C-alpha positions, 0 to 999 in steps of 0.5 A: 209140487209132485215134480218137486218131490220127484226131483228131491227123491231123485237127488236123494237116490243119486246121493246114496248111490254116489256115496256108495260108489265112493265107498266101493271105489277100489283103493290105490295100490300105489307104493312110494319109497321112503327111508328110515334109519338109512334103509329104504322101504315102501309105503302106501297112499295112506302112509302105512308101511307095505314093504319094510325098510331093507334096501340101500336104495329104492326107486319109484315103481314104474310099470309094476316094478321098482329098481332097488339096490342092496350093496352093489347088487340091483334087483327089480321087485314087485309090489309084494316086495318079492324079487322078480330078477336081479342084474349084475350091472354098474347101474340100473334104471326104471322101466319105460315102455317095457325097457330099462336102461342099464350100464354094463361097465362103460357100455349101455344096454336095455333090458326087458322085464325078464332081465334079458338084454334086448338092445346093446348100444354104443353111445356115451349116454342114453335116456329112457325110451319115450313114445318109441324113441330115446335120446342118445349122446354120440361124441358131443352131440345128441340124437334119437334112436328107435327100439332097434337101435337105429339112429332116426334123428340127428345127431345134431343137437347140443342137448336133447330131452325125451319125447312127451306128447309128440314133442321133445325139447332140444338145443341146436348146435352152437357155433360161429356165424357170419350173420347177426340176429338181424340178418346183417353180414359180419366181417368177423364171425361171432359165436352164437349160443343156441337156445332151447326149442321143440321138435316133432317126431320127424325131427322138424323144429315146430317151436323155434329155439327161444328159451334158456331152458325148456322142460318136457310137455305134460298135460298139454303144458311145458315149463320154460325159462326166458329172461323175464322168468319161468312160465308155461307154454302150450304145444303151439309155443304160446304162454298160458301162464306168463313167465313171471315165476321164480322157477317151475316144474312140470304139471302132473295130476293137474298141479304145477310145481313152482317156487316163489320167494325161495319156497316151493308150492303148487298151482293149477292151470290158471296159475292160482296157488292151490298149495301154499309155498312153504317147502324147501323142495317139491316134486310133481305129484304122482299117483296122489302124493308128492315128495317135499322137503322142509329143511333137511327132512323129507315127507309126502303130502296129498293134494290138500297139502296135508302130510301123509308121511311126516318129514323125517331126516336122512333121505338120500334121493333115489332118483339120479340120472347116471348117464342120462342123455339130455344132461340137463335136468329139471330145475 
C-alpha cells in the first residue's frame, strides 16, 4: 500500500513539473512571410503580425536573415525587421551555410552575411551550398563546386540537385548507345534517355539510376517517382512507402506532403494520413507551420491541420529558383 501511495505521489510530482516545464518552454521566435493587400510582412507562429506588410517580396528566414525586395532593391533583414545590408543585384537568394547566391547582371556570385562578395563564379546557373558543395551548370551539363569555386565532381550530368544527408540526386548524361538494356549489341545505335539516381560526396553512384524523378533526402527518406507512382525510399534505395501515391514531396518535421485524388495532405513515416487531403497546394512543414492553398487563397496550418493564418487571396509566392542549378523543381 505504501509503495502504491509513493508511486502516485511521484507521478503527481512529475505531472506538476512536466506542466511547469511546458509553461516555461521558450516560445519559438520563428517568423513566416505573409501578404496583405499586395505587400509582404512577417507573422509569428501564433499568427500575430511582427513585421508589418511593407515589402514587394519577402522570403522565409534562413540562418537568421530574410531576403526582401522593395522595388528593384534587395535587402536582408533581421527578425526585428531592421535592414542589415542591401545589395544592388539582379536577384538575391537565401543564406545557406553562411553564403547566399546573387546574380550580378549575367554573372553569379556568393555573398557573406556582411553583403560582401566572397566568391565569383562563371557558370550558366548555380545552386545554394549544401554540405559544402553547390551544383552548377556548365554549358549543358552539371557538376559540383566547393566553397573555393573549384570543380570537384563532373560536369557529367544532365541534371543535378544539392547534397542532403550525404546524397545528391543526379540524372546521368543521355545519349546514343549500341547496347540495349539486356546487353545485346545493336546494329543501329539507339537514344538512351537517362533516369535519376543518387551519388555520394565522392561522385560515386550509390543508388543506381532508375527513377523518373528523385527528390532530396530529408529525415532519412526521399520522394521518388517510377512508372507505378510516387513513393519514398531510404538511403539504400529501398522503398519504405510503396510507390502508390499520386504525387509526393519531402518529409519535414516528421510529416510528408502527398497528393491523393487531386488534393494535398500530410502523412507520417508509416504512410498513415495525419492531416486530411483537402488542400489545392501544400508545402513541407517548417518550424511548426506549413503553407497551404485553398482555391486562390493561401494560409498557414499547424500540425493538427488547424489554420493559424486563415487563407487570404493575392499571394505571389516569394520562393522562386531564378537560375537554380538543378533546373528541376519539387513536384
